[in-house]
C-alpha positions in Angstrom: 121.8 117.4 70.9 118.8 118.5 72.7 116.5 121.5 72.2 116.8 123.5 75.4 114.0 125.7 76.6 114.4 128.0 79.5 113.8 125.0 81.8 114.3 122.0 79.5 115.8 120.6 76.3 115.0 117.9 73.6 116.8 114.6 74.1 117.1 114.3 70.3 119.8 116.8 69.6 119.4 119.7 67.2 122.5 120.6 65.4 124.7 123.7 63.8 128.2 127.3 64.6 128.7 130.6 62.5 126.1 133.2 63.9 124.3 136.2 62.7 121.4 138.5 63.6 119.1 140.6 61.4 117.0 143.9 61.6 116.8 146.4 64.2 115.0 144.1 66.6 117.4 142.9 65.5 112.5 117.5 62.2 113.4 115.5 64.7 112.7 111.8 64.0 109.4 110.4 65.3 111.4 108.6 67.9 112.8 111.8 69.3 112.7 112.2 73.1 112.4 115.3 75.2 114.3 115.8 78.5 114.4 118.5 81.1 117.6 120.4 81.9 118.4 122.9 84.6 117.8 126.6 83.9 120.7 129.0 83.7 120.5 132.7 84.2 120.4 134.8 81.1 123.2 137.4 81.2 122.2 141.0 81.5 122.2 142.8 78.2 123.1 146.4 77.7 120.6 148.3 75.7 121.9 149.7 72.4 120.3 152.4 70.2 118.7 151.2 67.0 116.7 152.9 64.3 113.0 152.7 64.0 111.5 150.0 61.8 109.2 151.2 59.0 106.0 149.3 58.3 105.5 147.6 54.9 102.7 145.6 53.3 102.1 142.2 54.8 102.1 139.2 52.5 99.5 136.5 53.0 100.5 133.1 54.1 99.9 130.3 51.6 102.0 127.3 52.8 99.9 124.5 54.2 101.0 123.2 57.7 102.3 119.6 57.7 100.6 116.9 59.7 102.5 116.1 62.8 102.6 113.3 65.3 103.2 113.6 69.0 106.4 112.1 70.3 106.5 110.2 73.7 108.8 111.6 76.3 110.6 110.3 79.3 111.9 112.2 82.3 115.6 112.8 82.4 117.7 113.1 85.6 118.6 116.6 86.6 122.2 117.5 86.3 124.1 120.3 88.0 125.2 123.3 86.1 129.0 123.5 86.0 130.5 125.8 88.6 134.0 126.2 87.1 135.4 127.4 83.8 137.8 124.5 83.4 137.9 123.5 79.7 137.1 119.9 78.7 140.0 117.6 77.8 138.6 117.4 74.3 136.1 119.2 72.2 132.6 118.2 73.3 130.0 116.5 71.1 127.2 117.9 73.2 126.8 121.2 75.0 126.5 122.1 78.6 124.8 125.3 79.9 126.8 128.5 79.9 128.9 129.8 82.8 130.3 133.2 83.6 132.4 134.5 80.7 135.8 135.2 82.4 137.9 134.9 79.3 139.4 137.6 77.0 137.8 139.6 74.2 140.3 140.7 71.5 139.4 143.3 68.9 141.2 142.9 65.6 141.0 144.1 62.0 142.0 142.8 58.6 142.1 144.5 55.2 140.2 142.8 52.4 141.0 142.7 48.7 138.6 145.7 48.1 140.6 147.8 50.5 138.1 147.8 53.3 139.3 147.5 56.9 137.0 144.9 58.6 136.6 144.7 62.4 136.0 141.4 64.3 135.9 140.5 68.0 137.2 137.1 69.3 136.2 135.6 72.6 138.9 133.3 74.0 137.8 131.2 77.0 139.8 131.6 80.2 141.0 128.0 80.2 141.0 127.0 76.6 142.3 123.5 76.2 145.5 122.5 74.4 145.2 121.2 70.9 142.7 122.0 68.1 139.6 123.9 69.2 136.3 124.6 67.5 135.4 128.0 66.2 132.0 129.6 66.0 131.5 132.5 63.6 128.5 134.6 64.9 126.9 137.1 62.5 124.8 139.9 63.8 121.5 140.9 62.2 120.8 143.7 59.8 121.6 147.2 61.3 123.4 145.4 64.2 127.1 144.9 64.9 129.4 142.3 66.4 129.6 143.6 70.0 125.8 144.0 70.1 125.3 140.4 69.1 127.9 139.3 71.6 126.0 141.0 74.4 122.6 139.8 73.2 123.3 136.1 72.4 125.2 134.6 75.4 127.6 132.8 73.2 130.6 133.9 75.3 129.1 132.0 78.3 128.6 128.9 76.2 132.1 129.1 74.8 133.5 129.4 78.3 131.6 126.2 79.4 132.2 124.2 76.3 135.7 125.3 75.2 135.5 127.0 71.8 136.4 130.3 70.3 133.6 132.7 69.2 134.2 135.3 66.6 131.9 138.3 66.0 132.6 140.1 62.7 131.1 143.5 61.8 129.1 143.9 58.5 129.4 146.8 56.1 127.2 149.8 56.6 126.6 153.3 55.3 128.2 156.7 55.9 131.7 157.9 55.4 133.2 155.0 57.6 130.5 152.5 56.6 129.6 151.9 60.3 125.9 152.9 60.2 123.2 150.2 59.8 125.7 147.4 59.1 124.5 144.5 57.0 125.7 141.4 55.2 125.5 140.4 51.5 123.5 137.2 51.7 122.5 137.4 48.0 119.2 139.1 47.7 119.6 140.9 51.0 120.5 143.2 52.7 121.2 146.9 52.8 124.5 148.5 51.8 126.3 145.2 51.7 124.0 143.8 49.1 123.7 147.1 47.1 127.5 147.4 46.9 128.0 143.7 46.2 130.4 143.3 49.1 132.1 139.9 48.9 131.4 138.7 52.4 132.1 135.1 51.4 135.7 136.1 50.5 135.9 138.1 53.8 134.9 135.1 55.8 137.4 132.9 54.0 140.2 135.5 54.7 139.0 135.7 58.3 139.3 131.9 58.7 142.8 132.0 57.2 143.8 134.6 59.9 142.2 132.7 62.7 143.9 129.5 61.7 147.3 131.3 61.7 146.6 132.8 65.2 145.0 129.7 66.9 145.1 125.9 66.7 141.7 125.6 64.9 139.9 122.3 64.6 139.0 122.5 61.0 136.4 119.7 61.4 134.5 122.0 63.8 134.3 125.4 62.1 130.7 126.6 62.5 128.6 129.6 61.5 125.6 131.1 63.2 123.5 134.2 62.7 120.3 136.1 63.2 118.1 137.4 60.4 120.5 139.0 57.9 123.3 137.1 59.6 121.3 133.9 59.2 120.9 134.7 55.5 124.7 135.0 55.3 125.0 131.7 57.2 122.9 130.0 54.5 125.1 131.5 51.8 128.3 130.3 53.5 126.9 126.8 53.7 126.2 126.9 50.0 129.4 128.6 48.8 132.1 128.0 51.5 131.3 124.4 52.4 134.9 123.3 52.2 135.5 125.4 55.3 132.1 125.7 57.0 131.1 122.4 58.6 127.7 123.2 60.1 125.5 126.2 60.6 122.8 127.2 63.0 120.6 130.2 62.6 117.4 131.9 63.6 115.0 134.0 61.5 117.0 133.7 58.2 116.4 132.3 54.8 118.1 131.3 51.6 119.1 134.4 49.6 121.0 132.8 46.7 119.8 130.6 43.8 121.4 127.3 42.8 122.8 126.4 46.2 125.2 123.5 45.5 127.7 122.9 48.4 130.9 121.1 47.5 130.7 119.2 50.8 127.5 118.5 52.7 126.8 120.8 55.7 124.6 120.2 58.7 122.1 122.9 59.3 119.7 123.9 62.1 117.1 126.6 61.3 114.9 128.0 64.1 112.0 130.3 63.1 109.2 132.0 64.9 105.7 131.5 63.3 104.8 135.1 64.5 107.9 136.7 62.9 106.7 139.8 61.1 110.2 140.9 59.9 111.0 137.8 57.9 107.8 135.8 57.8 108.0 132.0 58.1 106.0 131.7 54.8 108.1 134.3 53.0 107.2 137.6 51.4 107.7 141.1 52.6 107.0 141.3 56.3 104.9 144.1 57.7 107.8 145.0 60.0 110.6 144.4 57.5 113.1 147.2 56.9 114.8 145.4 54.0 111.7 145.5 51.7 112.8 142.2 50.2 110.3 139.6 49.0 111.9 136.8 51.0 112.0 133.1 50.1 109.8 131.2 52.5 112.1 129.8 55.3 110.1 126.5 55.0 111.0 126.3 51.4 114.6 127.4 52.0 115.4 124.6 54.4 113.7 122.1 52.1 115.9 123.3 49.2 119.0 123.1 51.3 118.2 119.5 52.4 117.9 118.6 48.7 121.3 120.2 48.1 122.7 118.1 50.9 121.3 114.9 49.3 118.9 114.2 52.1 115.8 112.1 52.0 113.0 114.0 50.2 110.6 113.9 53.0 111.4 114.9 56.6 110.1 113.3 59.7 107.9 115.7 61.7 107.3 115.7 65.4 105.7 117.8 68.1 107.6 118.5 71.3 105.1 117.2 73.9 106.8 119.2 76.7 106.5 122.4 74.7 103.4 122.5 72.4 104.9 125.5 70.6 107.6 123.5 68.9 107.3 121.5 65.7 110.6 119.9 64.5 111.2 118.7 61.0 114.3 116.5 60.4 115.9 115.4 57.2 118.2 112.4 57.4 119.9 110.0 55.0 122.0 112.9 53.8 125.4 112.8 52.2 128.2 111.9 54.7 125.8 111.6 57.5 124.9 115.2 57.9 121.5 116.4 59.2 119.1 119.2 58.5 116.5 120.4 61.0 113.8 123.1 61.0 112.2 124.2 64.3 109.0 126.2 63.9 108.1 128.0 67.1 104.4 129.0 67.5 104.0 132.5 69.0 107.6 133.5 68.6 108.5 136.7 66.8 111.8 138.0 65.3 113.9 138.7 68.4 116.6 136.2 69.4 114.9 133.6 71.4 115.7 133.1 75.1 117.5 136.5 75.5 116.3 140.0 76.2 116.6 142.1 73.1 119.3 144.7 73.0 116.8 147.2 71.5 114.2 148.1 74.1 111.7 148.9 71.3 112.0 145.4 69.8 109.3 142.8 70.1 109.7 140.8 73.3 111.7 137.7 72.8 110.1 134.2 73.1 111.6 132.8 76.3 110.5 129.2 76.0 113.5 128.3 73.9 117.2 129.4 74.0 118.3 129.7 70.4 122.0 130.1 71.5 122.1 126.9 73.5 120.2 124.9 70.8 122.5 126.1 68.1 125.7 125.3 70.0 124.4 121.9 71.0 123.6 121.1 67.4 126.8 122.3 66.0 129.1 120.5 68.5 127.2 117.3 67.7 127.9 117.7 64.0 131.6 117.8 63.3 132.8 116.8 59.8 133.7 113.1 59.9 134.5 112.1 56.3 138.2 111.5 55.4 
């Protein structure tokens, strides 16, 4: 699955589909190739109000940068962007660019064992194919909510083009109805969900039971994605719900639980900006963090997860010669053929890459890479294949 920039993507695919976003602003092998792809328009995003982000003390970076080698590239033929919303005859193993989202959005609730009523939104493509279909769980960032992440990510458009369901749950917040500053319990973060020890893993398991009762779900293609706090939850699900979650793709998250030991190996794609000041790529408390958590370095988090997946100890590291900002580390030789990737993006901050932030006060998003497309492409290319 390729890494897609605004105007191009890597020929060597990235992989992961549960989603999440965090805060108010809300490698490949050395033989990897880079190809260009057509640009698609980013959907207009409605601005939503958010709270101001307090400043905290910056933590100095200590992680040494790995030596990288340039990867040769070849030009790829240009392909036309689909002009219809017809669903593919079978679930794709690669992603095509998004098209207009003309399907249906359904708001639903379920009551969890702790008595809470949890809200989630499901996007159903207009021409969903017959037979089992993939599901992507998309988790908003800290202080966000499902509808906000739906508007900001463009996952609906990708679901329409590629034939999968997208589900946007809401986290638990503060206030009488727990709807203010919603967060997820990713372990050591974040907010009310972590303070109140909300069992979000059990919630996701119950949500999957409900979805499997309502739709013909392809259980070999159940994915999770998320932004920031949502990415932290995605890591936790890969560790603790690996019998249900097949692959995950995230941006700006980290590992928030100790002793990650998935029962089944899970493919994982982690995208992270080197200029992220909310959740720094080398860990610690970011100067723009609202969580106040001393985060595990994302570089160390993905390495620990690769170890838990039984991958080779050392990743292959390559530069993307068509985008000098990208350094891709890939762990292979993992259990059951899964794959783990880490994409470090120079100059990119915390905002969801490739899409205009829903919070006008947020740091401008890096537009040289579309996180949504790259995550979907990775996830669809990594179904569970073992018996």
